[in-house]
C-alpha positions, 0 to 999 in steps of 0.5 A: 230876501232883500237887505231890508228884510234881512236886517229886520230878521236879524234885529228880530232874532237879536231881540229874542236872544237878548230878551227871550225868557228861555234857553239855547239848545246845543245840538252841535255834536261833531263827527268825533262825538257822534257815535257816543251821542247815538249810543245815548239815543239807543243806536249802537255803533254796529247799526251803521255801515259808513260815516254817511249813514252815521250822520244820517242817523244823527240828522234824523235825531236832530230833525225829530227834536226840531219838529217836536211840538215841545221844541217849538213851545217858546221855551227854546229861544235858540239852537246851536247846529253842527255844520252838516246839520245846518246844510241839511234839511228838516221837513223839506226846508233848510235846517236854519229856516226850519228853526226860524219857523219854530221861533228858534234862533239858529247858531252854528258851531265853527271850531274844528276841535281842540289842540293837545293840552299845553299850559293847562288848556286846549286851544282851538285848532286853526280854522282856515275855511272860517270866512267861507263858512260864515258867508255860507251860514249867513246866507242860510239865515244863521244868526251867530256862531259858537267856538269852544276851548277847554281850561283844565287848570288855573294857569294864567298864561294858558287861560290868557291864551284861550281868551285871546284866541277866542276874542280874535275869532269873535272879531272875525265873526262880528266882521261878518255881521254875526254874533259869536258865542265865546265858549272857554269851558272850565272843566268841572272836574278840574282840581283848580276849578274855582281859581280857573273861574276867577282868572277867566273872569278877569281875562274876559273883562279885559278883552271885552274892553277891546270890543268896538263900541256898538258890538256885542258878544255872547259868552258860554261858560261853565257853571261857576263854583261861586254862585253869581261870580259871572254877574259882571259879565251878565251886566256888561254892556258889550255882552248880549247874553251869558249862557251856561253849559252843563259840562257833565253835570246831570240835568238835575244838578245843572238846573240847581246850579244854574238857578243860583246864577241870576241872568245866566240861561242854559245852553245844554246838550247832554242834559237836554237830550239824555232821556231821548231814545230812538225807540220811543213813540212820537208821543213818548219822545215829545213828552220826554223832551218836553219834561227836559225843556220845562226843567231847563226853562225853569232854571233859566228864568230863575232869578238866583237863590 
């Protein structure tokens, strides 16, 4: 694809993410969480003999999701992929292209997991291969990235360190012409969740000021204790979109909380996939996925309660 066509496709994906009436599917479980994801899908741990077989099974699950008619209904506007999924194929096409052909904008998870907790937070592990990964991803048509940290306590120094690291990586992503999703997840089981939300909001607003004019980032945040708390981020000129993670809420509860936050859209994983099983017929699988997509879509386009 020549430079003009590439730029045109990027602009088209940018418009879809900015204006699309839908949500982003998180299909990015990594190696450590894959056995749990497969168990939830009805495949027990003894049913594979090697990591390669395990990753083959999870790729088959993701391929089934991506090719399901309900996934291409227009209600899913983006999908976050694990690196191995990005480098695989779906129906004979590179996975990012298969998503694009379904009208879904591809993103890639770039973090390599979390450090041990310090100051009430878990920073991201180093990513020495990030530039090479970004070059590869962009060559496959991937639009943006996602990187996750975790906040367990309302510790000012810890949260400031999380946000500083997140924005440092985001600037590296922007330099490659891609759009970063910054994900500083506040643990919904934290005893200091509301206070952590408020410290996080203040730190993000400060860091957004340092993003160059004309550049924009996305934010993936836990649903706040106080509905509407993140409205200043939804309205910020340097924020392309604010998406919400389900964070352990059931789909029903996550959708109720999301609908209270006007302008935020979903980027759910477990809450999207929890009712899917390997043993379902294709018709049952698509119907089950379609029900989840409809519920999450409705909450994503709600205008607050």
